[in-house]
N, C-alpha and C positions, 0 to 999 in steps of 0.2 A: 492391487492384487485381486484376482478374481476369486469367486466362490470355490472353484475347483482347486486353485492353488492353495487357498486357506485350508481346505480339507486335507490336501496332501501334506502340508506342514503339520497339521494336527495329528494325522496318522503316523507320520515319522516321529513326532515328539512322543506319542503314546507308545510306539514301538521301542524307543530309547528308554523310556521310563520302565516299561515291562522288562526289558533286558537288564536294566540296572537293578531292579528288584530281584530278579532271578540270580544274576551274577553276584550280587551282594549277599544274598542268602547262602549261596554255595560257598562263598568266601568265608562267611561266618561259620558255616558248618565245618569247613576245613580247619579253622582255628579250634573249634570244639573238639574235633577229631584228634588234632595234635595234642591238645591238653589232656584228653582221655588217654592217649598213648603214653604221654609222660607220666600220668598218674598210674597207669597199669605197670609201667616200668618201676616207678618209685615204690610201689607196694609189693614188688617181687612177683608179679603175676604174669610176666612175659611168657611163661610156659604153662600157665594154668589151664590152657587148652592144648594138650600135648600133640595133637594132630592138626592137619590143615588140609582142606578148608573147613572140615568138620570140627566139632569140639567133643571129644570122647566118642567119635563115630556118629554123632547126631547133630542135628541143627540146633536143638534147644536142650541142652543137658539138664536143665532144671526140671524137665518133665520126666526124668528118669532118676528116681530116688537112689537106686542102686549105684548109679554113676557118681552122684554127689557124695554118697556115703564112702565110696572107695577112693576118692581123690585125696591126695595129700594137701591140697590147697583149700583155703576157706571159701565159703560161698561168695564172699565179696571179691576175692581174687578171681575166681572163675567168671563171675559176672562182669568184672572190669575187662577181662580179655575178650569175653564173648561180646560185650557191648562195643568194644573197640572195632571188632570185625563187622558187627552189624551197622554201626554208624559209617564205617568205611564203605560199605556197600551202597548205602544211600547217598553219601557224598560223591562216590564214584559215578553213580548215575547222574547226579546233579552236574558234575563236571562235563560229562558227555552232552547233557542238555544245554549247558551254557555254551559249549563250542558249537553246537548245532544252531542255536539262536544267533550267535555271533556270525556264523557263516551265512545264514539266510537273511538276517535283518540288520547287520551292521555294515557300514561303508568303510570305516576306518581300518586300514591294514594292520595297525598296531593291535587293535582289539581282536581282530580275526586271528592274527599270528600267535598272540600270547594265549588265547583260548585254545587254539590248536596245539600249542606246545604243552599245555596242561593235559590235554587228552593223550598226546604222544607219550608223556611221562607216566601216565596212569598204568599201563601194563608193566612197566619197570617197577613201579611202586608196589603193585600187587605181587609180583614175583619176589621182590625183596621182603615183603610182609610174610609170605609163605616161608621163605628161606630163614627168616628170623626165628621161626618156630622149629622148622625141620633141621636147622643147623645149630640148635641149642644156644641161641643168643650170641653167636660169634660177634665180637665187637665190630669187626669191619662190616658185617652185614647190617647190624643194628645202626651203625653210623650212616651207612649208605641209605637205609630206610628213612632215617631222619633227614638226610641231605636232600633226597628226592622230594620228600614232603615239603621241605622249605622251597625248593624250586617250583613245585606245583603252587604253593601258597603265593609266591612272588608273581608267577604267571597269572593267577586268578586276580590278584590285587591290581596288577597292571591292566588286565582286560576290563576290570570294573572301573577303576579310576580314570583310565584313558577315555573311556566312553563318556563318563559323567562330566569330565572337565573340558572336553573339546567340543567344538561345534562342527556341524556337518559341512 
């Protein structure tokens, strides 16, 4: 093997490792997001931010003491719902980044397709998240929100594991 081909193999390996770290981090973030969503639901905080995408008409309700004093929810409940939305924004950007990396740096069709599927499901998930609030936690909407989250999680897991376990 020549020096040039060794370098190419090294670059490809580095690219795969970088992708694995990004996709694995986004996968872990998605799990955290889903756990936070379950916690938010379990403590009765699904409507603690009664509007969407804002929370009491603001980005950070905790900076407005009058808002927090007027809410029927506890600070923990408002924080849980607000944090779920914030983490969702970060994870959503991570999903887009993962798909871009898969498209530009991965050869495996399964990795590219499953990362693209996660991005394709993302607008549906955002819409269902908003409807969860604006439709007052209708069971079908909440269930759909969880179902799409599971599909995104499965897509990301496949995109991560398929890359890590296969060879070029």
